N, C-alpha and C positions, 0 to 999 in steps of 0.2 A: 329273615330275623332270625338271629341265634336264638339258642336255648335262652329262656328267663328263669334264672334261679334266684326265687325269692325265701328260701327255705330259711337263711341265716343271712347276717353281715358276715360270718366267719368264712364265707364262700368268695370273698375277694381276693383278687389277684394283685400282687406288688405293680405299683406303677413303673414306667420306664426310669423315672428319676432315682426308685427305690432300687431298680436292678443295678443302675450304672453306680451307686453309693456303695452297693452291697460288694461289687466287683473291686471297686478302689479303696475299700475301708482299711484304716491302718490297725493292724491286730497286736494282740499280746496276750497274757495268759490271766484272763480275769480273775481267777481263784487265787492269784497272786496281787490283785489288784492293780494289772499291769497293762489291762486293754485299754488304749486310749480313747477308742470309739465308745467303748461302753460307760467309761468314765465321763465323757462329753455329754452323752445321753442322760444318765443320772443327775448329772448337774442342772442341765437343761429341764429335765422332769420336775426335779425339786424346786427351782424357781418358778416353774409354770402352776405348781400346785400350792406354792407359799408354806413350804417345808424346810426343814434343815437339810436333809439328805433324802435318798432314793437309792433303791436297789432294784436291779432288773432280773426278771425270774422266766420261767418258761412260759406260763400260763395264770391265767387267772385263777384257776383251781389251786396251783402252786402258791400264788401270791396270797389267796386266805387263809390258806393251811399255814404258811410259814407266819403270816401277822397271827394267827391263833395262838400257834406255839409260843410265840414270842409274848404275847400278854397275859396267858393262862399256863397253868400248871396242870399236870394230871389231876383229875377229879374236881378241878374248878368248873364253873358254869358260865355259859355264855348265853345271853338272851338273843334269840333269833326269831324270823317269822316263818310261818309254817309254810309258806309259799316262796320262800327266800331260796335264790341258787345254791347259796352256804349249807343250807340244811336238807334240799330236796335232789339236787342234781350234782353232787360233788362226793358220792358214795359213801355218805357217813364218815368221811375222813376226821372229821372233828372228833368223833367220838374213836373209829378203829384205830387211826394214828396218832393222835393228839391226846386222847384219854380225857377228853372234855365233854362235858355233859350239856345237851341243849335244853334250855327251857324254852319252850316254843310257844309263842304267842299268836294270834291270827293276824295275817296280813290284810289290812283293808283294802277294798278295790284299787285304791289309790297308791298302795304299795306301803302306807304307814302302818304303826303299831300304835294302839291305844295309848296315851300316856298315862292314865291312870293304872292300865294293866301293866306298864312297864314298871311302874313304881311299887305295885304290888307283887310282882314277881321276882322283886329283889330279895334274896333270902336274910333274914336274921342272922345275927351272929350265934348259931346253936350247932350244937356238936352233930345233931341230926341231919343238917342240910348241908349240900355242898357250897363252897363259898362264890358268890356271885362276883365275877371279875370284870365282865365284858358285856356291851351292848353292840349289836350289829345291825347296821341299816344298810340298803341297797338302793343306788340312784343311777341311772334309771331302773324301774321295777316294771317288767313286762311293758317297757316303753313309757311309762308313766314317770312324772317327775317329781321329787320330794323337793318341797319349797323350804327356803332357808329358814324362814320363819319357824318350821316345825323342827329342822334338825337344831335350830337353837334351843328349843324347848326340851330337846330328847337330850342335850347335850348338859342342860342344866338339870335335870334329873341324874345324870351321869355324875355331875361332881358333887351333887348333896351327898351321894352315896360313896364317894371316892371310887368309882369305876371308870375303867378306860372305854374307848369308844372306837369301833373299827366301820368304815365305809367299804362295802363292795362297790366299787364305782366303775364296773367294768365299762360301761356307757357313759362316764361322767361327762366327756365332752360334748356328747349330746345335748345333756341337759342344759350346760352353759351356753351351747349355742341358742337352744329354744328359749331360754330366759333372757338370753342378750347380757351376759354377765360374765366377769371372769372365772376361770374355773377353780381359782383360789379360793373366792370367795364360798364355793359350795363345799370345799375341803376343810376350811378353816376351823370348823367345831369339832374335828375328827383328829383322835391320837395317831390313827393310820389311816391310808387310803390305798386300795388297789386298783388301779385301770389297766384296760387291756389296749394293745396296740393292734391286736389281729380281728378287731371288728369294723365298726365304723370306719376308724382311721388307716384302713386296708392295708397294714403291714403283715407279713406272712407269719410271724410268729412274735410271741413275747406279751409280757406286762410288766406294771411297776408298783412298787410298794414304796409310799413316802411316809415321812416321820419325822421324828426327832433324831439327831444324830445318835443318841445312848439306843433308842429303840432299833435303828436301822444296823447298828455294830452286832447287835444280838439276833437280829433277823437274818444276817449274813450267816452266820454260826447256823442257824435253824435252816436255811436253804442248803447248806451243804449237807446237813444229816438228812435231808429228805432227797438227797442226790442232786441239788441244782445247781451245782458247780459247773459251768459250761464252756470254760477253758476260753478259745478264741472266738468269743461271744460276739466280737464286734461287727463281724460279717451281718448278723442279726440286729445288733444295735444301730447299724447304719441305717437301714429300712426304718426303724422306729425314730430316728431323728428326722428323717424326711416326713414321717407321719405327723410328728408336733410340727413342723415348720411349714408344711405345704396342706395337710389333708383336714385341718381342724374346720377352717372356714367353711368348706364345701359341704359340711355336713347339713348345711341349711338346705342344699339341695334335695338329699335323700329325705328331709323332713317335709318338703315341698311335694315330693312325689308319692309320700305315703298319703298324704293328704288328699292329692288328686286320686289315687286309686282308692282311697276310702269312701270318699264321695261319690265316685263311679260305682262303687260298689251297692252304696245305699239307694242308689237310683232303681236298683233291681228289685223288684218287690219279694223276690224269692229269698233275698240275702238278709241274714240277720246281721246287723252290726251298728256298734255305738261309735259314730263319728267323733264325739266328742272327748271319748277317751285315747283318741290316736293324737299323741302330743309330741311324739317325736320320729322314729322311723320303724315303729312296730306295728301292726295290724292285726286284731283277731277278730275273725267272722264265722259264721255258721250258715246253715241253710235251715229255713222256716218250715219246709216240707219234711215231716218226721220220717215219711217213706224213703226220702233218699238217702243213701248208703255215703257216708261220708268219706270212706276209706275208695270207694268206687268213683266218686266224684274227684278225690284228689288225683286218683290214678287217669280219670279222663283228661285232667287237667294236663298232667306229665305227658301224656300221649301226644297231645299238641304242643309240648315245648315249654309249659309254665309249670314250675315246681314250687309247690307250697309246701308247708308242714302240716299234716294231718294230726289233732291233738285227740284227748279223751272229749266225752262228753259233746260230742258232735261238732266240735271247733277247728277252725283252721288258723294258721299263722302265716301271715307275709310279712317279710323284712326288706326296706329299701336299703340300697347301699352304693358305693363305688362300682362304676360299670352298669349300673340300671340308669338309663334317661328316661326323658318324658315319652319318646316313642316307643320304649320298652311297656311302660304303664298302660299306654292305650291299647297296645296290643294285647297286653294282659286282660284288660276289661273284656275285649272282643273274645279271647279265649274263654273266659268265664261265662259271656253270654251264651255262645255255642254250647257249652257243656251244660248250661242250663236246659236250654232248649232240648238236648237228647234227654235231659231227665225228665223233663215234662212228658217226652214220649215213652216213658218207661224203661229206657235203657239202663239207668241208674238206679232203680228201685231196689229197695233191699229183697234179697233172694233173686236176683236177677243174675242169671247165668250168660 
């Protein structure tokens, strides 16, 4: 059994079809708009998301930053969740690079922001306050799905106040597969959407921004501003085309594997897990015994070939993805059981050397 890496769906390797497409890709200078493979990818992505245009970027972080720069000016304010990727895991780029003030609201466990709090956070037209320009949401959020009925309500608030909306949809295709709906229906209410090719869709590099033609034209300028002009990027876009054409439907397999892993962990009395919160491919779990050191436990799993991501507050994350099959999940559960047995014997107690 090979090493089972469940730290993230970013560890996927490109499929053979992707490698072949990259090798054969027709190339040009994308900064001049002359790379035919990039152009094809952008047209395909815009159609899939139901938007007028799209822009290929290096990463989700770049996609979010470019979108913020395009929607907002320096000193403007964007409403974001306190546990959102844009706020917590992108080095504060919205402030340090874009000069945008974050108005931070509490994410609910399912990733939503309270509608009343959103409305109350929108600043009045007053010289003392930053001008609110944008509301940002994330779908999926820690594997949880934002329902279309909720995003419609947020969009209605934005329209009442003449604000724009941006969706960090890094794993938006996971949400669409889980809900069995077109991805365009999840993007419809947003002025801009960013999604990643390099997570569940298993391409090696890249993300996409989708929006109106006017928005994308300005986003293209901002991509250049942050150093995102990638020239003969068709070699990367070729893999992303395969991702859109061949890797979307198979996300259901990742979801089934995540459910199997979560249900297997729930059968272990020492494991603390909420199976109902596992909606796509991401699982969070902990240990009920406060004497067990979570970092030692994660290391014990790694020593047996199972990699998970230890988090703060005694929690761990596991993510299923392309390359992880049912037999890997069954072996992962056996590794957890063996490591828990070692914990019961005192080998993983806090302070144990």
